[in-house]
LOKOL-607398 format. One record per residue: residue in three letters; x, y, z of N, C-alpha, C, O in turn. Coordinates in steps of 0.05 Angstrom, whole numbers, plus 5000, padded with zeros to 4 digits. Atoms other than C-alpha are relative to their C-alpha. Layout:
<drenses>
AlaXYZXYZXYZXYZ ...
</drenses>
This chain:
<drenses>
Unk501650235007156325463288501849774987503849784974 Unk498650305004158024723280498049824974495649784974 Unk501250265012156524213226500349824988502249854973 Unk500050204998155623603215500149804977499249874954 Unk500450245029156122953167499349705014500649655034 Unk500150094994153822413180501549644996501649544974 Unk497650205010158521743186498249714999498349564980 Unk500950345008154321083199497250085015497150255033 Unk502050114990147120903216497949875006496049954993 Unk501250374992143520263243498349885021496350025027 Unk502450054986139619943287503149775029505249665023 Unk500150234980141519513360499349885005497349975016 Unk502950084984137918973384501049905026502749775037 Unk498750084976138318913437498149885038498549975060 Unk499950124996134618463469497549734987495749824973 Unk501350135019130817753441497650124985495850264992 Unk502449975018126517813392497849815006498049575011 Unk502550104990119317713405499750105030497650175042 Unk500750074965120817733477497350245011496550455003 Unk502349804997115017973518498450055024497049855026 Unk500849944976112118213585498249645011498449425001 Unk501950174984107117763633497249974988496049754983 Unk501650005011101817973606499149984979496750014977 Unk499950215018103017683541500250204976499950104953 Unk499149835010104818493512502849974981505049894989 Unk496250045011111018493463501250345015500650575018 Unk498049694982116518943500500550054969500649914949 Unk498649805016118819473458502850175018502850245042 Unk498549904984125619793468499650394989498850454966 Unk500049715009125720663468501650015014500950035038 Unk497849884992131920793483498850285012496650385007 Unk498849555003133721613509500149995016498850155030 Unk495649874983140221523552500949914981499949744966 Unk497150154994146221383539502850204998503250434991 Unk495649764993155321563556499649754983498149564977 Unk498050214999160221293534502050005014503350195005 Unk498450054982165221133585502550064993503850195008 Unk496949994999171921113555500249754975501449774953 Unk499850125017170220413529497049864995496949674978 Unk502550195008162920143525498750264993500050474994 Unk501349905009156920503501497949895022497749645022 Unk501350144978152120393561496750274992496750514996 Unk503149934997143320553543498349935006498149695005 Unk502150124981137620483577496450144976495350244957 Unk504050135012130220413559498750145012499050135037 Unk502549724974125420923593497249705007495649715026 Unk501950224984121020223597501449864999502649814978 Unk500550324993122419623632500349764982498449704968 Unk499950195007125718983606501049785009503449735014 Unk500450264977123318303640502649854989504549874973 Unk497850144992127117873658502649965018504450125017 Unk497349944977132517643716501850084995502650265010 Unk497649985003138617663684499950314975501350354955 Unk501049745031135718353636500750295018501950285040 Unk500549724968135219163675499550104962500350004941 Unk500149765024132819733621501950104997501650254978 Unk496649955000140919903630501049814978499449634972 Unk498750135009145219593587502250054975501450154954 Unk496849905018153019663545500549864979500349624980 Unk498650085015155619563486502750014999503750215011 Unk496749955007163019473469500550214972498750204955 Unk499549795031165620023408502349774990504049665005 Unk498050135026169619623349500250164974498350174958 Unk500649895016171120003302499350314995499550454975 Unk500849764988168720603334496650014991495450204981 Unk503149975009161120313323499249695020500449485015 Unk501350224986156819793378500449664985499649574964 Unk498950345007159219053367497649935020497649945044 Unk502950165001151718743366500249735014498249595014 Unk499350234986155018143406501250025034501649875053 Unk498150064974158418443457497150115021498050325027 Unk502249904996151618643489500549865044500949645054 Unk500650214968151218593580498050265009497850505002 Unk500849804994146618833619500350125034501950075052 Unk499149794970146619253682497949865020495549865015 Unk502050194975143518833745499450015030497749915045 Unk500849874967144819163809497350125005496450264986 Unk501150104986139419153849498450374988496350434976 Unk499249704992139719893850497650024970495150044968 Unk500549845032138520043770499249764991499649804967 Unk503050034999133819543763497850095013495649995009 Unk502449934980129519813806499450334997497850385016 Unk499749785008129720593782497949894960498849754942 Unk501149955026124520643720500550274992501850435005 Unk499949885011123421063670503650164987503350394977 Unk498449945017130321233640500350244992499050234971 Unk499549855023132121903610502750154997503150284977 Unk497449905010139122133615502349805012501749615026 Unk497850124986146821873632501350275006499850465007 Unk498149754994152122423647503449815019503249755043 Unk497949944987159822253666500250315022499350535016 Unk499849884992161822603722503650154987505650044976 Unk497049825009167723233709502849774999504849784985 Unk496950225004173222683715499949854991502049734995 Unk501050265011170722153682500649755011501749555001 Unk499650304984170521643737498249965008498849775023 Unk502050055002163821593745497050044984496350234970 Unk501949885015157321503720498050145012497350125036 Unk503050064970150921773741497649974978498549984955 Unk502250105010143321593710497850125021497750065045 Unk503049874997136722013722497449954985497150004962 Unk503150125009129021743717499050394989500650584986 Unk501349925013124622213689498350215028496850405024 Unk502249874976121422473765498550154996498450375008 Unk502949925007115022613731498149865017495749935014 Unk502449974988111322283781500349895026502549805030 Unk499650024973110222153853498049935009496149994995 Unk502750104973105121843912501150025017502649845023 Unk498249974970107722143975498849825016500249715033 Unk501550144984102421784006501349595013502249485033 Unk498850265006103721033976504349904995505749704997 Unk496549995010111721173956500249804978502349694972 Unk499250285021109520613896500850124971501650004951 Unk497949815036111921223837502949985010504749974994 Unk496049964999119221253872500349904981500650024959 Unk496449995030123120943826499150154977500450074957 Unk499849925013120921343785501750334996501550534981 Unk499949634993124821943820503349845005504149855029 Unk498550024987131121663823503850134976504450164953 Unk497149825001138621993817501949785007501949725031 Unk498250224992144921333810502550164989503050294968 Unk496650015002152021423814501249744999500549575015 Unk498350244994156820863800502850114988503350314975 Unk498049905011163720813789500949824966500649604957 Unk499250075030166320733717499949784994502449754991 Unk499550235015165420003689499649825029500049585028 Unk501450124975162919783764496950045005496550115029 Unk502849974997155419843762499549865009497049885007 Unk501449974976154319413815500550065025500249925045 Unk498449844969157919993867497350164991497750414994 Unk500849865008152120233841497950255034496150155048 Unk501849874972149220883905497850174980498350274958 Unk501549934990143321133909499550405010499550495033 Unk498849664996143922003903497950225019496050335008 Unk501349824983141022433959496649874999494649954988 Unk502750124999136121843983497950185029498750325047 Unk501649954979130222004028501449815033502149575030 Unk498649994973133221924110498549745014499649655034 Unk502150084981127021454131501349744978501749714954 Unk499950335009128620624134497749914979495249914978 Unk502450215028125820244070498150114987496249984979 Unk501049825028123020864025502250054990503950185002 Unk498449965013127220833971498750174984496350234981 Unk500849725017128421393921501850154995503950055003 Unk499049704993131722113912498450065002497150104982 Unk502149814992126922413942499950175021497950255033 Unk499549724998130622923970500850124988500550354995 Unk499649975031133123033908497450194990497150424982 Unk502849895020126023103885499050255009498250424992 Unk500849854977124323563945501150254989499750454990 Unk499249924999129323923922499550284961499850514953 Unk500550015026127523913846496950164998496850394990 Unk502049784988120624183861499750315005498450474990 Unk499049735008123224823888500150174991498850374995 Unk498049935014128024993844498750084972499050284958 Unk502249895029122424863782497450005004495849964986 Unk502049725000117025203816496949864987495050014992 Unk502450055013110924813777499849725029501449645046 Unk499550204994108124263806499849674976500049444982 Unk498750255018108923753748502350124976502050314961 Unk499149845008114823813720502049564986502249354998 Unk497150245003120423213676501850064989502250264976 Unk498149914993125623173676501749794975501949554974 Unk497850215017130522933615502850074989504049964970 Unk497450065001136823123617502250135010502550375017 Unk497349974966143423063660501950124983501550104958 Unk497650014997150123323656501450095013500050275023 Unk498149924987156223513696503050054978504449914963 Unk499249825003159724063680502150135020501450135043 Unk498649934988166524413703498650235015496950385004 Unk501249674973164525003765500850184983503050194972 Unk498849725015164625613731501150285022502450495019 Unk499449744976165026043794501649875020502249635016 Unk497850084978169825963861498149965018496750165018 Unk501150064984166125693913499550175034497950265051 Unk498849924968170325863968500849635008502949585019 Unk499350224989170025043980499749754984498849764961 Unk499450255027171124343947498150054994496450145009 Unk501750085021167324273890500849864978502849904965 Unk498450235029168223733834498250074978497649854967 Unk501550025007163324033791497450115002496850185025 Unk503449974989155324223782498949854969499249804946 Unk502150255027150323813751497850175000496950305019 Unk501949965007144923983707497949834991498049654974 Unk503150175002138223723707498750114979498650364980 Unk499749695021135924013639495349885003494649685015 Unk503050044993126823993640498750044984498050274978 Unk502250015033122423803577497750165009496550354997 Unk503850004996115923863614499650205028501150205048 Unk499449854969113924353668498050144993497750224970 Unk503050065005105924523689498650035019499850075040 Unk501050164980100524373727499649664999498849475013 Unk500950554993099923513719500650084965500550284949 Unk499950205017101123093667498950074965499950034943 Unk502149955019095323353624500850324994499150414978 Unk500049674984097124113637502950105006503750165028 Unk497249995009104624243606500350164985498450294978 Unk498349695029109224773553502149715007502349565026 Unk497450085004115124443528500850185001499850384990 Unk497349915001122124723552501549924993501549694986 Unk497050084991129424783552500650155020501050385012 Unk500049964978130324953618502649745011503049505011 Unk497450174966136724793671499550165013499150405011 Unk498849994975137424743731502549825010503649615002 Unk496350265003143924563770500850075034499850235050 Unk499750074977146924383829503949945004505049734998 Unk497050094997155124433845500549845022500349895046 Unk499350174966157523773881502949915006504950055005 Unk497550004998162723363897499149675019497249605032 Unk500250304997164022603912502449965033504350025047 Unk498450014972164422343966501849705006501849534988 Unk498950174997169221834005500149654989501349474977 Unk502550265008164621334002498949874957498549674945 Unk500150115040163621393915496650134994495150114975 Unk504149945020155921723918500950334998503350404998 Unk498749635010156022593906497850155024495850035030 Unk501049934986153022963952500250434993502350554991 Unk500249725007151023773936500750095021500650005044 Unk498449834982154524353960498850305006499350455026 Unk501249764998150624953946496549934990495549704989 Unk503450115005141925083924501049894973503249904962 Unk499050075023141024753864496850284997495250335015 Unk500649825024137225323813499549994974500149824958 Unk500050025043135625493742502950104998504550185014 Unk496650005008141825563710501150154982503050314983 Unk501149915044139525703624497249965001495849865018 Unk501650085008134825663597499050094968499250334967 Unk499849805016132725823512497849834993497149625003 Unk502450095011126625733468501549924971503450054961 Unk499450185014127625233413498450134976499350174954 Unk502249835031121325593368502950224993504450224974 Unk498649715012125526253371501949984967502250184953 Unk498150075020130325903313499749944971498449744967 Unk500050025031130625913237499149754997499549585015 Unk498650325007129925283208497349725026495949535022 Unk501650144987126425023268497049995002496150225002 Unk501050025029119724753244496949895024494649905017 Unk501650064979116224503316500750075022503050165027 Unk498949934973115424593387501049895002501249754982 Unk499050095000119624293419500649965028500150165042 Unk499349914974122324053494503149864991503949774970 Unk498050055001129023923518500549705004499349605023 Unk499750364996131123103511501849935003501949695009 Unk496750194986139023013526501250274998500850434980 Unk497149874996144923453550502849834991503149594985 Unk495850004999152523353543501150084987501250164963 Unk498249895008157623503557503649984987505049784990 Unk496950135021164923553513503050064999504550184984 Unk497749924980170523553554502950044977505250054984 Unk498049975015174523633492500950234993503150334996 Unk500849715006172024243465498250165019496650335014 Unk501349834970169424513530496750044993496050245006 Unk502649905011161624563499498149825001498649584997 Unk503050034978154824433526498249924972497550114958 Unk501949875015150224083473497350005014497350015039 Unk501449904991143824163483497649914979496650094965 Unk501850155017138723643444496150015011494949945031 Unk502749984997131323783437497249884983497050014962 Unk501650165010125123333412497650104988497150334994 Unk501649984996118823323384498749844985499549684969 Unk501050215006112623013376496849985002495249945020 Unk502449795006106923253342498249704984498949474980 Unk503550155008099722913314499550224978499950454985 Unk501349785014097023303251498249874973498049624971 Unk500850255023093223113181500649844980499449704963 Unk498350285011099022763163500549875015502549745011 Unk498850294976099322293224502350225025502450465032 Unk498550004977104122303279502549994983503549814969 Unk495650005000111922603270501450005017500650135037 Unk497150004980117922513308501950204985501850274962 Unk497249765020124723013296500750025032499650005054 Unk500349834975128123283338503650304991504750314969 Unk498349875013134123823332502050045023501349985046 Unk497649974990141523983360500450235007499250404994 Unk499749685003144424653392503749925012504249705021 Unk498150034973151824743428500450345012498950535010 Unk499749814989154725263461503349985016504049755014 Unk497549944989161925413498498849965019496650045027 Unk502450034968160325193561500250255008498050315018 Unk499049654981162925973589497250214988496650424998 Unk502449945001156826143559498350035014497050245014 Unk501250214983153425773604498050205023495850145032 Unk500049854987153826443648498850274984497750474993 Unk500749725022152426933589496750024994495349824989 Unk503149945003145327233581500149824962498249824947 Unk499650185033147826783505498849784992499149575004 Unk501450125011143326453461501849614987503849654974 Unk498350085017146225703435500150094973499550314966 Unk499249935019148225623372498849734983500049544991 Unk501050155007143925113325501849824989504149924989 Unk498350115002147224523300498949944958496649894950 Unk500750145030147424353213501249874992503549814997 Unk498250195020148623913165502450084982502650324976 Unk497750005022154523873118498950124976500950184963 Unk500949795022150424263060499150335017498450535003 Unk499649654981150124953122495949935004494750135010 Unk503649934996141024733129500349915035502149775045 Unk501950134970137524613204501549734987501749644964 Unk500650274994139323983224499049835020499849785043 Unk501850024988133323633232500849645001502249554983 Unk499550224993133522903259498149854988496250014987 Unk501750025016128822443217498449845020496149785012 Unk500750054997127522123281499850075023501250275023 Unk500549904964125922273364501849975005502649745008 Unk496450004994133022473379499450015048498850205063 Unk499349914976133422363456502149935021502449995045 Unk497049994976140122123480501650114974501250174951 Unk497249835012146822403462502049875011501449805035 Unk497849954989154222243473501950024982502049954958 Unk497349915002160522473469501949734989502349605010 Unk498750165006165221903430503450224998505050245016 Unk497049844997171722333419500450214994498450224980 Unk498949715019174223053391498149984991496550095005 Unk502150025024168722873328498349994997496850154986 Unk502650115000163922483338498749895024499449815046 Unk503150064971156522383372499349954990498950024967 Unk502850284997152221813382496650095005495750185025 Unk503849804992143822043371498449655005498149504985 Unk500950154999140721493397496250124994495750354987 Unk503449995015132521523379498149755020498449525028 Unk501650174977127021343422496450184979495450394973 Unk502249945020121021253380497049935001495549914981 Unk501650184984115720963427499649884981501649844967 Unk500550125013111420593383499849974967498849814952 Unk500450015037112420803311502449824990504749914995 Unk497850125007116820283281501249974977502149774966 Unk499649995030118520673216503849984990504550145008 Unk497350035004126420593195500850364989502050535001 Unk499949775011126221193149503049914977503549674970 Unk496850095004133721203116502349855015504649785009 Unk497050124983137520923168499549675000500449585021 Unk499250165019136720253133496249994984494250134987 Unk501050115031132519903071497949915007496349874990 Unk501950224989127919523114498150185004499050375018 Unk501449854982121019903128500050095024499950335029 Unk500650044961120519783207501449845004501849654989 Unk498650094986124619593256498649775011496349755003 Unk501550094973122819073311500250085020501850255026 Unk500449784978120419223376502949925017504050095032 Unk496549914986127718983402503950214998506050235011 Unk498449865017131619483348499650315008497550445002 Unk500149685005134020253368502249954979504149794974 Unk499249835014135620613323501750165002500950305020 Unk497149874993143121043322499850164970498550114950 Unk498249785012145921573285503250115012503650285029 Unk497549804993153521733288500850224974500650204950 Unk499849735002155122393272502350075003503550005023 Unk497749855002161422803249500450235012498250305004 Unk499249715008163423533266502149964986503949804989 Unk499150035009165723773215501750224982503350234963 Unk499849754987165824493233499050145014500050355020 
</drenses>
């Protein structure tokens, strides 16, 4: 069972203060995805960020292990700007490509008006302008990873779902053909409709290989690979849904993050928890271990933990998506953040 300590907490300014949409409403950053590519920390908001020179995906360089606030760069390739509601990033197993998934939580088969919510993207590390759509619809002029959408429909088996996790891990079985890894999608919500669902922590996955032109293709069937019940763990106080996946190549470990958002007599409460497991346990009937704080208590995040990135052998970067909740808690001496600020925590694994 892993224990952690907090190394640093703070906020990142993700766009100019006071930025507004065309309708006059204030833009609020809601970071839901993060990945470290070895040099830069790439984050994404699950809401659009307006401006020709901006997008919902942006990167910061790290200086002394922390994001440099003056180094922000937006990823503005057309495919990256077009996709809506980013939920997670991942590195391919070889560390050469970045993958980005949206939530896949809505579709309109007739008008294709919601295709932007159904994207899996891939691009070489450091070259976001070479982005490609994975498993697209074969019809000309129809955008989105709609072939992947059909595979997810079959694997999940319910009319409604939301994807919030993504991780590429080494293949755990010999397929008898070229394979570059196993791609895992984390399901947070599933049910009959967007207003009739349950929170889950379920993984569906498919083996993949990279193509000569830098895209990704699947080599077997997308199907369920793992699931667990967060509420069965002592110390978990609220019903949670999976909010991020992250493979740790330094320790051959998989992290599974889950978050909660509830409203009761005390008002709205958000937070989250973190689990870890040896990658080999993915094919065994073994539950993950919940991560603890430095005192041996269950680590409960003060904010809605939505993004997780492995920085090195012992450090983790946690990003929060508090939606419209502006409170900062212990992260800052100020009571509230500005709409352009994204709160974060850097953890260190201490055992």
